N, C-alpha and C positions, 0 to 999 in steps of 0.2 A: 456399478454404474455408483463414481464419485466423481464431486466434483470438488474444479481444481477454480479457485478466484488468481487470478492475473493482473498486477496493477502495473503500468504503463510508470517511467519517471521521466517530468521531462518535455509532454507532446502537449504539445498547441495552448502556448503562452508563450505570450504577447508574438503572434506570430511565427513565430522556429514548432520545428519541426511536426506538420502538422501532417497530422493521418489520420484521414476519414470515421467514423465510428465504422460505417458500413466497409468499407474494406479490410478494416479490422480482422470486421468478423468471417469476413476473407477470407486471409490470412489467418486467421486461428482450426478454420474451417478445415485448408488445402494441408492444416496441418494436423489431422484427424481426428480435429476437437471434435463435439455434438456440441449441436446446442445453444454455441456461444449468446450470449449478449449482452450489449452496454451500459456501462452508465452515467448518463451523462458524456461532456468529451473529449473529457482529461486521466481517458485510459484504462478502463474499469472493467476489464471484462471477465463471465462467465462461463466457466467451460465444462461440460462433461467431458467427462474419462474414462474408459479402458481400464480403472489401474497403472496407468500413470505414475510413475514419479510426480513430485511439485520439482524437481531440480530440474529432468524432465520440461518442465512447461518455462520453468523460466529458460534454459537456451535454446529450446524449439522456438519457440516464441521469438526471443531478437534474431536469430540468427537465421530465419523467417523473413523475421522485419524488416530486416537491412537489405537480405536475394530484392527481396518484391520494394520496397522502396529505397533503398541506399539510404535509411535513414539509423541511427546507429543510439539505438533505443532499450534501456536496462530496463531488464522485466522480473521485479518479484513475485511472487508464488507460494501459498497456500494453498491444504487443500479446503475440503466444508468443514472440515472439523477444526482445523486454526484456526479461521474464519471466527468459529461460534467460538472456542475456547479461548482468544484474544478479547473478542465482548465477556463474557462473564468474565473475565479476567485484570478485569478496566479496575484500579488503585485509584480513582477519582469516580468515586456511584455518582457523589453527586454536581459536581461538573456531568454528568450530560447529558439532565438537564437543559441546558443551551448549548446545544451541540455543536457550536461554531466557533464555542474558550476552550476546550478537550480535541487533537490531534492522538492520532497513533502514527504512530512511522514504523514503518515494514523495514525491517533490514532484509536482505536476501541471505546472510547468515545468523549467531548468538552474538547481539555484543559484547564488543572489546571491552575490556579488561576500562579503557578510559574514557565509552558514553560510561561504563555498570558502578564507577566513581566517580563520575562529574557529579559539581559540590552548586547542588541552588542554589545552597541560601541567600550566594550578593546580588540572585537574579527574581527575591520576590517581591508577590505576591505567586510569582510561576513556578510553576514545582514540576517535575519528569519521575518518573515510576519508569525499570526500567525491565518488562520483564520474558526471556528469552531474549525470541529476537524483536522485541517492539519495545517503537521504545513510548512513554504515553506521556505527552505536555500536557497540562493545563500551563492559561494561560488567558489570568482573567478581560484584562486590558488586548485582545488577541492577541495575534503568529503574525500580524504587519508591524504591531510593536515590541514584539516581545525580544527581549536580548537577550532570555532564556534561550529560544528556538536558531537564529539568527551563532550563541558562541555550541550551541549543539550542534546547528547543522555541519560544525566543520568541521570536528573530532572527526577522527580514523576510519572509523565502517562503521557509527548512522551517517555519513554525508552519501552510501552506494545504498543509503534506502531514501524509502518516498513514503510521503505524511499526507495524509487521507484525515478529514476533520469527522469528527464525533456520525454527526447529518448522513456526507458518508460512511464513513463506515455503516451504518446503521442499512440505508438503502442498497449495500450491496449482498446490506444479509437476507432482505426478502427479496432478490435473486436467489439466493441457494436454490436446490432442488430440498426436498423433505426432509431428513434426515441425509443430509448432506455429511 
């Protein structure tokens, strides 16, 4: 068994795209995933998988959600090992102490050159670092006030990702089975 983390983008936000977590777990079970566990109401799902590809989780879950609910919800997935690697690779370890000012944008594919080469200097004290298909945003004054986050999320493939604050990233990691 291996673990898969599936992140749904844009559900249960402002009364739109409502999807109860119990229903999401049922959908995941219907797709053949075992022991689906959710964290809070914003579409964080940890699954046990019998050696299915992570990309399969993205497409399978998105299709099943559309079929069952009629909602067109993008899904971004990582293996348990990839999730742990995203934590270990945090380029802003000092920012991790306040889990609300550090966010990770999980992209469905490797970051584009526009994202990788984005110049964050004009947005100081906010900072950006890109590691493969993760975009780390350190925003000391919070995400809601960050012009950096707004600018980055407009970039070509960053806008297809979904962001989680560091506290949520760690809480999801705690749901992973040992040796995910």
